[in-house]
LOZA-869892 format. One record per atom (N, C-alpha, C, O): x, y, z. Coordinates in steps of 0.001 Angstrom, whole numbers, padded with zeros to 6 digits, always signed. Layout:
XYZ...
END
This chain:
+097862+252426+082204+097617+252022+083583+096139+251812+083827+095722+250881+084517+095344+252725+083229+093904+252546+083418+093424+251264+082760+092451+250646+083193+094147+250871+081676+093746+249627+081016+094184+248417+081812+093632+247328+081657+095201+248613+082684+095661+247460+083426+094701+247087+084542+094646+245937+084978+093935+248097+085004+092985+247796+086084+091927+246821+085621+091666+245828+086300+091305+247081+084469+090350+246070+084008+090991+244714+083781+090379+243669+084001+092313+244761+083310+092957+243478+083103+093151+242740+084421+092988+241522+084497+093503+243501+085462+093650+242859+086764+092327+242371+087295+092203+241312+087910+091303+243241+087009+089972+242774+087418+089557+241546+086624+088958+240602+087140+089906+241608+085340+089591+240423+084526+090348+239223+085010+089840+238101+085001+091609+239470+085449+092371+238354+085998+091758+237827+087257+091727+236623+087512+091247+238799+088076+090595+238334+089300+089323+237585+088997+089001+236588+089643+088589+238084+087990+087374+237370+087611+087694+236036+086960+086980+235049+087140+088790+236026+086193+089175+234752+085577+089704+233771+086608+089662+232555+086421+090212+234342+087720+090696+233454+088776+089563+232784+089512+089697+231678+090035+088415+233499+089542+087282+232910+090244+086762+231651+089564+086476+230666+090245+086631+231653+088233+086237+230394+087613+087221+229283+087861+086836+228118+087959+088525+229638+087966+089499+228602+088245+089241+227984+089611+089396+226777+089801+088849+228820+090550+088491+228277+091849+087225+227432+091744+087073+226412+092416+086312+227896+090868+085095+227115+090678+085411+225766+090048+084761+224763+090344+086435+225750+089162+086825+224480+088573+087386+223537+089621+087290+222318+089478+087959+224081+090654+088485+223263+091727+087410+222840+092711+087629+221972+093556+086222+223476+092589+085152+223157+093516+084710+221697+093443+084316+221136+094465+084762+221064+092273+084449+219631+092299+085268+218854+093301+084809+217857+093858+086501+219323+093532+087291+218686+094580+086685+218914+095954+086879+218102+096859+085960+219998+096117+085314+220262+097396+084104+219362+097605+083640+219208+098734+083594+218773+096549+082445+217873+096671+082857+216459+097062+081995+215592+097203+084133+216208+097237+084599+214873+097587+083986+214336+098864+083664+213149+098910+083804+215144+099913+083163+214597+101114+081776+214043+100834+081425+212972+101330+080960+214779+100024+079631+214262+099712+079730+212976+098881+078925+212058+099039+080731+212929+097992+080934+211704+097210+081345+210533+098116+080928+209393+097914+082144+210840+099084+082568+209806+100012+081410+209323+100873+081413+208177+101321+080437+210166+101107+079268+209745+101884+078438+208749+101085+077964+207750+101627+078263+209028+099779+077455+208129+098943+078224+206892+098507+077618+205853+098243+079507+206980+098427+080310+205880+097921+080193+204611+098753+080107+203532+098167+080186+204671+100085+080025+203428+100851+078725+202708+100564+078687+201478+100570+077646+203459+100309+076369+202803+099989+076448+202088+098648+075982+200959+098497+077052+202774+097676+077206+202131+096376+078150+200933+096465+077936+199903+095826+079203+201095+097277+080129+199978+097451+079452+198807+098144+079672+197650+097788+078612+199122+099153+077886+198058+099852+076939+197326+098907+076823+196102+098955+076261+198090+098045+075355+197458+097075+076136+196572+096106+075698+195477+095753+077310+197072+095679+078135+196268+094782+078624+194996+095464+078640+193924+094860+079026+195124+096734+079491+193956+097477+078369+192944+097672+078594+191741+097541+077159+193417+097985+076038+192504+098184+075667+191790+096883+075377+190593+096888+075678+192525+095774+075420+191875+094486+076469+190820+094186+076162+189752+093657+077732+191140+094535+078803+190174+094321+078614+188936+095197+078849+187814+094750+078189+189144+096450+077948+188011+097349+076813+187134+096822+076918+185908+096841+075724+187758+096351+074608+186993+095793+075062+186184+094583+074698+185019+094424+075865+186823+093735+076351+186121+092549+077232+184935+092945+077112+183851+092373+078119+185144+093926+079001+184069+094369+078187+182916+094955+078478+181750+094689+077163+183244+095758+076323+182188+096340+075611+181395+095258+075524+180169+095332+075099+182101+094248+074455+181391+093145+075421+180490+092403+075079+179363+092047+076631+180986+092168+077633+180183+091478+078079+178989+092326+078387+177924+091790+078111+179169+093650+078475+178049+094525+077431+176937+094418+077774+175756+094357+076141+177331+094396+075091+176322+094259+075220+175572+092938+075091+174349+092889+075477+176321+091870+075669+175678+090565+076906+174782+090580+076897+173687+090017+077961+175254+091225+079197+174468+091282+078991+173162+092028+079534+172130+091634+078198+173197+093123+077928+171963+093858+077241+170938+092955+077608+169763+092945+076253+171391+092208+075545+170471+091317+076487+169909+090261+076462+168712+089973+077319+170774+089684+078252+170313+088648+079275+169337+089219+079577+168316+088603+079805+169653+090396+080804+168773+090992+080214+167404+091305+080824+166376+091015+079015+167397+091903+078365+166119+092216+078076+165336+090941+078300+164127+090880+077576+166036+089921+077262+165356+088666+078515+164758+088031+078521+163595+087626+079571+165560+087948+080807+165074+087328+081392+163915+088124+081847+162927+087547+081382+164033+089450+081947+162961+090280+081171+161663+090115+081768+160591+090019+079833+161753+090081+079036+160544+089909+079262+159916+088536+079324+158693+088406+079383+160762+087517+079622+160229+086169+080985+159545+086101+081102+158440+085572+082018+160202+086638+083360+159623+086596+083438+158334+087411+084102+157380+087005+082760+158304+088560+082833+157136+089430+081885+156015+089010+082154+154844+089276+080780+156367+088357+079774+155358+088055+079882+154712+086691+079507+153552+086520+080391+155450+085717+080440+154893+084366+081384+153700+084218+081054+152778+083472+082548+153665+084889+083421+152491+084707+082745+151170+085048+082923+150188+084327+081972+151123+086132+081303+149874+086493+080237+149513+085467+080092+148346+085103+079492+150512+085001+078469+150232+083985+079121+149714+082708+078600+148798+082071+080262+150296+082330+080970+149832+081132+081516+148426+081307+081506+147632+080366+081999+148110+082516+082560+146781+082749+081479+145712+082849+081619+144625+082288+080404+146021+083560+079316+145043+083713+078496+144943+082434+078042+143864+082053+078316+146087+081780+077444+146158+080617+076158+146876+080967+075512+146519+081953+075762+147876+080193+074547+148627+080534+073302+147751+080641+072472+147949+081529+073175+146783+079734+071984+145933+079757+071982+145048+081003+070972+144950+081699+073109+144411+081277+073184+143542+082453+073035+144325+083750+072448+143831+084714+073563+145538+083777+073490+146325+085004+072076+146847+085246+071557+146739+086357+071456+147406+084222+070147+148037+084404+069004+147027+084411+067981+147265+085054+069153+145916+083715+068044+144960+083593+068340+143599+084230+067530+142676+084139+069485+143483+084863+069762+142247+085587+068935+142156+086863+068732+143163+087541+068464+140977+087191+067578+140795+088338+068299+140266+089581+067678+140088+090629+069593+140016+089470+070333+139463+090599+071391+140460+091061+072096+141069+090256+071479+140606+092380+072514+141453+092976+073199+140631+094065+072708+140547+095192+074311+140038+093728+075115+139253+094675+076564+139668+094500+077203+139321+093507+077079+140412+095471+078463+140872+095372+079439+139714+095435+080521+139778+094852+079066+138660+096138+079989+137521+096280+080222+136793+094962+081307+136256+094739+079233+136767+094096+079365+136081+092813+079614+137042+091652+079762+136611+090508+079659+138333+091943+079905+139312+090885+078696+139623+090041+078840+140124+088926+077497+139340+090544+076260+139673+089822+075755+141025+090326+075388+141166+091492+075741+142015+089432+075328+143364+089815+074227+143833+088863+074472+144613+087942+073031+143349+089099+071872+143788+088342+070910+144518+089257+070584+144031+090339+070452+145688+088826+069653+146538+089717+068217+146718+089233+067523+147634+089674+067771+145852+088330+066412+146027+087814+065371+145902+088928+064437+146701+088993+065525+144916+089796+064579+144749+090900+064642+145931+091858+063617+146352+092394+065833+146464+092075+065980+147600+092983+065347+148853+092386+064723+149637+093102+065506+149046+091069+064879+150196+090411+063363+150106+090501+062697+151085+090840+062817+148928+090197+061370+148766+090278+060865+148985+091701+059791+149554+091900+061625+148540+092677+061226+148745+094069+061191+150231+094413+060266+150687+095085+062183+150986+093961+062201+152429+094220+061021+153115+093539+060401+154008+094118+060709+152701+092310+059532+153249+091632+058268+152917+092420+057434+153790+092663+058132+151658+092816+056918+151235+093514+056788+151921+094873+055708+152389+095234+057881+151981+095621+057825+152613+096932+057522+154099+096858+056701+154611+097618+058189+154791+095937+057941+156230+095788+056529+156493+095274+055835+157385+095763+056112+155704+094280+054753+155891+093763+053690+155607+094809+052705+156337+094907+053882+154546+095596+052915+154250+096647+052859+155335+097702+051779+155689+098176+054026+155870+098079+054048+156957+099067+053354+158197+098537+052652+158880+099283+053540+158499+097256+052875+159670+096673+051363+159455+096604+050591+160368+096896+050945+158257+096221+049513+157973+096150+048837+158077+097512+047679+158485+097599+049544+157715+098568+048980+157793+099911+049155+159187+100510+048233+159724+101125+050351+159776+100327+050664+161024+101015+050089+162266+100374+049699+163194+101082+050024+162312+099039+049558+163530+098373+048094+163849+098689+047806+164992+099045+047162+162911+098582+045768+163266+098941+045629+163729+100393+044930+164704+100672+046298+163027+101319+046198+163427+102724+046823+164810+102933+046237+165663+103600+048009+165029+102366+048670+166314+102530+047916+167448+101873+047814+168534+102443+047380+167215+100669+046643+168266+099972+045354+168617+100702+045019+169795+100833+044630+167615+101175+043402+167891+101919+043701+168640+103220+042949+169529+103620+044794+168275+103868+045179+168988+105087+045519+170438+104774+045138+171336+105524+046235+170679+103673+046578+172044+103287+045331+172859+102957+045239+174027+103333+044372+172252+102259+043119+172955+101958+042362+173289+103244+041800+174375+103386+042359+172339+104172+041678+172582+105449+042335+173734+106204+041638+174588+106751+043663+173767+106240+044360+174818+106971+044211+176173+106301+044070+177186+106985+044240+176207+104968+044243+177480+104262+042848+178055+104064+042690+179276+104028+041824+177200+103932+040518+177706+103514+039362+177354+104440+038293+177955+104328+039538+176407+105346+038386+175916+106109+038577+176072+107610+037654+176508+108299+039731+175734+108127+039928+175607+109579+039830+176953+110279+040304+177957+109748+039225+176992+111459+039285+178191+112300+040721+178469+112715+041526+177540+112779+041063+179717+112998+042472+180052+113309+043039+179256+114475+044204+178862+114433+042249+179008+115514+042778+178295+116671+043123+176845+116313+044183+176346+116690+042241+176185+115597+042521+174805+115188+043675+174763+114191+044498+173848+114224+043731+175756+113305+044831+175805+112328+046178+175939+113028+047155+175324+112600+046246+176726+114090+047510+176860+114821+047936+175540+115453+049120+175202+115454+046979+174802+115987+047309+173510+116595+047850+172538+115548+048844+171851+115783+047189+172487+114392+047633+171582+113333+048985+172027+112781+049833+171192+112465+049188+173345+112664+050480+173858+112219+051602+173383+113139+052666+172966+112681+051349+173453+114426+052357+173001+115386+052669+171523+115201+053831+171119+115247+051635+170717+114993+051845+169286+114785+052632+169020+113511+053508+168156+113495+052328+169758+112434+053049+169575+111172+054517+169972+111325+055402+169294+110802+054779+171066+112038+056158+171481+112257+056929+170451+113071+058097+170179+112792+056276+169878+114076+056934+168827+114851+057193+167594+113988+058226+166938+114119+056250+167290+113114+056426+166145+112217+057615+166360+111283+058341+165418+110967+057811+167607+110842+058935+167902+109956+060261+167852+110690+061294+167590+110074+060255+168096+111992+061499+168118+112741+061954+166778+113280+063046+166676+113839+061139+165748+113122+061530+164423+113622+062600+163830+112713+062410+163804+111497+063713+163355+113255+064755+162738+112408+064238+161470+111730+063352+160787+112245+064809+161174+110570+064355+160017+109804+064595+158710+110553+063819+157764+110417+065673+158653+111345+065948+157421+112082+064854+157151+113114+064588+155996+113445+064222+158204+113622+063127+158016+114576+061903+157449+113858+061209+156587+114395+061643+157931+112652+060563+157327+111860+060822+155831+111659+059924+155005+111823+062058+155502+111305+062380+154099+111114+062262+153295+112390+061810+152150+112361+062660+153873+113506+062574+153162+114783+061124+152898+115171+060777+151791+115584+060278+153922+115036+058862+153741+115364+058224+152732+114418+057428+151894+114842+058580+152813+113125+058043+151843+112177+058493+150432+112477+057715+149488+112338+059753+150273+112890+060265+148943+113193+059620+148363+114449+059404+147154+114530+059310+149212+115428+058749+148724+116691+057238+148524+116606+056713+147558+117159+056535+149419+115925+055072+149372+115912+054500+148846+114597+053644+147962+114599+054975+149392+113474+054356+149072+112184+054718+147678+111691+053845+146928+111254+055996+147326+111759+056439+146022+111245+055755+144862+111973+055252+143962+111301+055709+144834+113309+054966+143740+113972+053481+143738+113641+052869+142674+113550+052890+144927+113460+051463+144978+113125+051204+144354+111753+050237+143609+111592+052046+144642+110771+051889+144044+109440+052139+142540+109496+051440+141772+108833+053113+142119+110267+053403+140686+110401+052205+139939+110971+051840+138875+110471+051592+140489+112014+050447+139824+112634+049195+139920+111762+048400+138981+111712+049016+141051+111077+047810+141235+110281+047776+140308+109074+046708+139817+108708+048906+140063+108457+048953+139250+107240+049609+137884+107463+049845+137144+106508+049902+137554+108720+050469+136252+109078+051741+135976+108276+051849+134968+107577+052700+136895+108395+053954+136794+107663+055084+136406+108604+054982+136556+109821+056157+135908+108017+057333+135610+108828+058009+136885+109302+058587+136917+110388+057940+137928+108501+058511+139230+108861+057624+140327+108284+057156+140243+107149+057409+141346+109087+056594+142475+108625+057389+143544+107923+056819+144545+107490+058715+143363+107792+059558+144326+107077+059336+144140+105581+059986+143303+104955+058432+144907+105016+057991+144710+103646+057896+146057+102929+058125+147116+103512+057554+145977+101660+057335+147188+100871+056171+148000+101423+056205+149230+101384+055157+147343+101929+054011+148051+102506+054445+148932+103676+054016+150081+103787+055287+148396+104540+055776+149185+105670+056576+150389+105186+056450+151482+105737+057397+150193+104155+058174+151303+103620+057276+152379+103023+057538+153569+103200+056225+151977+102322+055307+152945+101719+054626+153775+102802+054512+154993+102666+054176+153132+103871+053490+153859+104935+054438+154846+105619+054061+155987+105886+055659+154412+105899+056627+155304+106541+056968+156486+105625+057024+157627+106084+057191+156225+104362+057500+157305+103428+056323+158270+103274+056524+159480+103171+055111+157748+103259+053936+158610+103135+053842+159575+104315+053489+160741+104135+054151+159104+105503+054135+159986+106678+055270+161000+106603+055091+162153+106994+056419+160595+106114+057574+161485+106088+057428+162618+105080+057987+163694+105295+056699+162416+103993+056563+163473+102992+055405+164416+103295+055251+165429+102612+054596+164115+104291+053450+164971+104605+053841+166408+104932+053217+167322+104393+054843+166666+105789+055153+168073+106112+055495+168923+104890+055039+170062+104792+056282+168397+103965+056647+169165+102770+055426+169469+101921+055245+170599+101467+054594+168470+101708+053410+168672+100869+052444+169654+101522+051905+170531+100847+052221+169518+102820+051275+170392+103516+051762+171835+103506+050991+172739+103183+053010+172067+103850+053531+173435+103974+053523+174162+102629+053037+175289+102538+054056+173528+101591+054159+174194+100294+052772+174373+099668+052493+175420+099083+051908+173374+099781+050560+173489+099217+049751+174557+099929+049012+175302+099286+049877+174645+101239+049146+175674+101975+049609+177072+101570+048790+177974+101391+050919+177249+101425+051433+178549+100990+050906+178915+099608+050545+180067+099363+050861+177936+098701+050347+178198+097357+048866+178554+097388+048427+179437+096650+048097+177883+098225+046666+178179+098309+046408+179560+098916+045492+180263+098490+047197+179943+099890+047019+181274+100495+047440+182387+099546+047007+183528+099705+048279+182074+098561+048734+183076+097607+047739+183333+096482+047935+184257+095693+046682+182541+096393+045670+182756+095355+044960+184085+095619+044496+184306+096738+044859+184981+094626+044184+186273+094852+042752+186094+095348+042010+185248+094849+042387+186883+096311+041058+186766+096901+039966+187122+095902+038829+186669+096026+040320+187940+094906+039311+188341+093911+038781+187137+093141+037618+187127+092738+039620+186123+092933+039162+184925+092223+038028+184252+092996+036998+183887+092429+038239+184100+094281+037236+183426+095111+035979+184281+095259+034867+183753+095254+036147+185584+095390+034983+186462+095503+034149+186438+094235+032920+186456+094299+034808+186398+093082+034060+186327+091820+033291+185021+091717+032151+185000+091255+033922+183917+092154+033235+182632+092119+032027+182621+093051+030958+182135+092681+032196+183150+094245+031076+183205+095182+029968+184120+094664+028787+183844+094874+030341+185200+093992+029338+186114+093456+028517+185474+092348+027372+185861+092112+029102+184493+091668+028376+183795+090608+027488+182677+091143+026804+182007+090370+027493+182470+092457+026592+181497+093064+027231+180201+093493+026528+179301+093952+028532+180070+093362+029204+178834+093779+029307+178789+095303+029408+179826+095959+029279+177598+095847+029465+177442+097285+030946+177578+097632+031808+177641+096755+031212+177621+098925+032600+177782+099356+033456+176578+098955+034582+176748+098487+032937+175382+099133+033698+174183+098771+033895+174106+097263+034976+173738+096803+032881+174444+096492+033031+174466+095036+034093+175476+094622+034887+175213+093719+034107+176607+095267+035113+177631+094957+036513+177126+095263+037448+177373+094501+036658+176420+096376+037973+175917+096757+038497+174935+095711+039643+175046+095276+037661+173974+095306+038136+172917+094418+038137+173320+092946+038892+172750+092159+037316+174279+092560+037240+174650+091152+037981+175943+090817+038226+176232+089645+038333+176714+091828+039027+177982+091587+040373+178026+092301+041404+178250+091667+040372+177814+093610+041599+177979+094392+042634+176908+094057+043800+177221+093816+042210+175659+094042+043166+174573+093772+043738+174667+092356+044954+174547+092207+042930+174876+091302+043537+175048+089975+044465+176255+089893+045488+176200+089210+044122+177345+090578+044992+178528+090541+046318+178276+091237+047332+178875+090879+046318+177392+092230+047545+177065+092972+048219+175817+092429+049025+175200+093126+047907+175436+091199+048412+174182+090637+049944+174137+090617+050536+173098+090909+050580+175251+090277+052036+175262+090194+052672+174993+091556+053613+174206+091656+052166+175639+092598+052714+175412+093932+052453+174004+094429+053304+173413+095093+051295+173463+094117+050986+172093+094532+051903+171101+093816+052364+170129+094414+052164+171353+092532+053088+170479+091802+054488+170558+092388+055193+169551+092454+054896+171752+092815+056192+171889+093480+056230+171070+094765+057240+170439+095075+055135+171081+095504+055062+170274+096729+055198+168789+096412+055854+168055+097151+054589+168346+095327+054689+166939+094942+056132+166590+094560+056626+165515+094899+056805+167511+093850+058208+167283+093487+059061+167147+094744+059910+166259+094825+058843+168017+095720+059590+167919+096970+059294+166604+097682+060191+165979+098247+058040+166193+097650+057688+164919+098267+058362+163746+097580+058826+162819+098245+058420+163776+096252+059092+162704+095514+060576+162675+095854+061154+161609+096066+061189+163863+095903+062602+163912+096249+062882+163381+097642+063876+162689+097867+061987+163714+098588+062174+163201+099953+061975+161687+100000+062710+160985+100695+060995+161187+099271+060696+159754+099319+061785+158926+098664+062220+157916+099218+062228+159346+097487+063202+158522+096767+064606+158663+097354+065448+157788+097150+064869+159748+098079+066185+159933+098652+066332+159433+100076+067423+159514+100642+065271+158922+100667+065341+158457+102048+066020+157090+102119+065793+156227+101271+066849+156909+103135+067565+155648+103277+067458+155071+104685+067145+153892+104850+067718+155900+105704+067849+155370+107058+066553+154749+107555+066563+153650+108110+065433+155448+107361+064163+154900+107833+063761+153659+107048+063197+152720+107609+064052+153655+105743+063622+152552+104884+064398+151278+105190+063838+150182+105177+065684+151429+105464+066496+150241+105725+066033+149524+106989+066329+148343+107168+065315+150218+107867+064852+149623+109117+063498+148933+108991+063134+148134+109855+062736+149229+107918+061381+148680+107830+061120+147898+106550+060080+147251+106435+062051+147940+105568+061771+147322+104268+062357+145932+104117+062008+145230+103168+063232+145509+105014+063812+144170+104920+065160+144111+104261+065956+143226+104575+065455+145055+103324+066772+145176+102683+067196+143880+101986+068314+143400+102175+066291+143326+101181+066583+142142+100370+066252+142491+098919+065182+143030+098633+067177+142181+098006+067013+142571+096604+066043+141643+095892+066437+140869+095020+064765+141725+096271+063710+140957+095611+062968+141830+094618+063052+143057+094663+062243+141183+093725+061313+141925+092885+060217+142513+093766+059809+141885+094743+059739+143696+093436+058804+144370+094349+057494+143616+094510+056856+143221+093535+057119+143432+095745+055829+142871+096115+055369+143561+097380+056188+143870+098246+054098+143804+097505+053603+144611+098619+053931+143993+099966+054138+144713+100942+053981+142660+100033+054212+141979+101306+055514+141181+101300+055632+140172+101996+056482+141633+100518+057783+140967+100472+058884+141938+100898+058765+143141+100667+059951+141431+101515+061095+142295+101838+061763+142791+100555+061936+142030+099602+062131+144053+100540+062678+144666+099320+063865+145549+099683+064151+145807+100853+064540+145999+098637+065674+146911+098803+065514+148082+097834+065211+147894+096656+065723+149290+098353+065647+150501+097542+067047+150869+097037+068044+150318+097503+067112+151797+096089+068392+152248+095578+069255+152850+096681+070455+152588+096761+068631+153656+097522+069397+154305+098593+069879+153293+099625+071013+153382+100094+069038+152343+099978+069435+151373+101002+070514+150427+100486+071317+149915+101266+070537+150192+099175+071611+149358+098618+072964+150033+098808+073951+149370+099127+073014+151331+098616+074269+152066+098800+074670+152086+100271+075824+151825+100612+073710+152399+101141+074018+152539+102563+074462+151214+103170+075404+151174+103961+073790+150140+102805+074051+148860+103466+075354+148208+103031+075898+147398+103782+075881+148527+101842+077050+147809+101332+078288+148675+101144+079375+148145+100916+078149+149982+101233+079309+150837+100978+080399+150650+102031+081581+150820+101732+080016+150302+103254+080990+150204+104343+082001+149078+104118+083164+149215+104497+081577+147963+103504+082499+146840+103338+082879+146583+101882+083491+145559+101581+082528+147490+100979+082967+147356+099591+084411+147836+099477+084744+148929+099935+085247+147033+098878+086657+147364+098759+086897+148581+097888+086246+148757+096858+087838+149422+098304+088160+150624+097540+088725+150234+096177+089671+149452+096086+088134+150789+095123+088581+150494+093769+088041+149210+093188+088352+148875+092045+087230+148473+093953+086689+147210+093458+085470+147459+092580+084887+148543+092579+085107+146428+091838+083915+146522+090993+082667+146707+091849+081732+147401+091449+082652+146091+093016+081520+146229+093924+081313+147687+094319+080189+148187+094270+082368+148361+094704+082253+149755+095114+081865+150647+093936+081038+151547+094081+082453+150400+092785+082099+151185+091604+080646+150965+091199+079988+151882+090708+080145+149744+091405+078749+149477+091100+077827+150263+092033+076748+150688+091620+078236+150454+093264+077445+151268+094191+077422+152733+093749+076395+153403+093858+078549+153221+093255+078559+154571+092688+077653+154640+091466+077008+155662+091230+077598+153579+090698+076704+153550+089537+075248+153618+089970+074430+154242+089294+074917+152984+091090+073556+153102+091621+073257+154555+091977+072165+155057+091710+074250+155233+092590+074063+156651+092890+073844+157475+091637+073040+158408+091643+074546+157146+090558+074349+157851+089294+072946+157614+088751+072296+158553+088290+072475+156385+088798+071115+156079+088339+070081+156817+089188+069108+157351+088655+070286+156849+090488+069369+157559+091374+069356+159049+091064+068294+159671+091041+070519+159619+090829+070636+161041+090500+069912+161353+089195+069168+162331+089111+070130+160525+088182+069448+160738+086903+067939+160568+087036+067166+161277+086392+067531+159629+087872+066113+159389+088101+065446+160640+088677+064377+161042+088219+066072+161247+089671+065509+162451+090288+065496+163612+089298+064528+164371+089248+066565+163756+088510+066619+164836+087529+065524+164686+086478+064885+165670+086105+065303+163470+086000+064269+163250+084988+062884+163567+085541+062048+164128+084834+062639+163216+086786+061342+163527+087400+061141+165030+087482+060067+165535+087154+062177+165749+087922+062066+167204+088029+061838+167852+086668+060995+168737+086529+062598+167405+085658+062442+167981+084320+061055+167684+083770+060418+168564+083191+060583+166458+083946+059269+166087+083433+058166+166925+084068+057293+167442+083370+058204+167058+085390+057156+167823+086063+057238+169302+085722+056206+169957+085574+058454+169843+085596+058575+171258+085238+058053+171523+083833+057362+172515+083600+058382+170641+082899+057867+170798+081530+056351+170645+081524+055658+171382+080822+055835+169705+082293+054397+169489+082355+053704+170721+082906+052686+171154+082365+054243+171291+083977+053650+172497+084562+053715+173661+083590+052753+174416+083452+054870+173809+082903+055018+174909+081946+054015+174782+080818+053397+175774+080432+053839+173583+080279+052872+173379+079210+051456+173666+079680+050651+174222+078934+051150+173285+080922+049821+173575+081461+049586+175074+081541+048506+175559+081204+050627+175827+081999+050484+177270+082126+050282+177905+080755+049426+178773+080582+051096+177453+079758+050964+178013+078422+049614+177669+077816+049035+178469+077081+049103+176456+078131+047787+176089+077638+046692+176928+078249+045518+176737+077931
END
C-alpha cells in the first residue's frame, strides 16, 4: 500500500505532462490571431501574382491575335509587295505600305528631335534651376498639357497650325507632315518632362556636392554629372515619347492630310495608325482589305517592340560599360 502511494503520485505527475501535451491546443487562440495576418499576406501575394500574369496575358493575347489576323494578308499579298510596295489603293487591290512606314519613321523621328531637347531642358530647369514658386506654376501647366485629349490637340492644330503652314509656305493645304511633327512634339512633352525630372531628382546629392567641391560650376555639374547619372531615366522618357508619338492617330488624322504619299515635309501624308483608323470602318469583314489593315497593326506592334528592345539593350550596355 505504501508503494501504491508513490505510484499514484507518479500517476498524478505523469498525468500532468499529459495535460501539458494538450497545452498546444490551448495555444490555438494565439495561432488564430496570427493566422489572419499570414493569410492576408498570402492573399496579397496571390493578388500581385495574378495582376502580373494578367498583364503578361494581355500582351500575349494581343500578340497572338495580331499574328493570326495579320499574317494571312501578308502571305496573300507577298511580304515584299506588302512591305516595299509604294501604292495603297483598296479599290485596285494594291496594298503596299512602304510610304506609310517611312512616314511613321519620319514623323516620329521629327517629333523626337523637336520634343526631346525642349522636354529635357524643361526637366533640368524644374529639377535643378527653377525657384519653387516658378516650378509649381510650370508643373501645373505640364499636368494640364498631359490631361488634354488628343482630339483637342488635333482640333487646335487643324484650326490654327494648318492654316498658318498653308499661308507661310503658300500651299494648297497646310495638312502636311510638318504639322503632324509639331503636334506630336507638343503631345510627347508631358511624358518626357515628368519622367526626366523624376530621374534628375533621384540623382544622389553627394555626386553634385563632390563636383562642386572640385570647382565645377552649377551648370557644369548639371550637364556633366546629373544628366549622365540620370541617363537611364531619361532614356525611359524618350521610349515613352516614342510610344506616344508612333501610337497617336486621332490628332494626326486631323492635321497630316491622310494621303498615302512618300514622306515630304510639306506634303500630305498618312501614318500607320491613321491608315487603320480611316479605313477600318468600311473594310469588309474577312476581306483582303481588312486583313491588310490588321497586317499594318502587326507591323506597328513589331516596330514598337523593336524600338523598346533596342533602347533597353543600348541602356544596359551603357550601364555595363
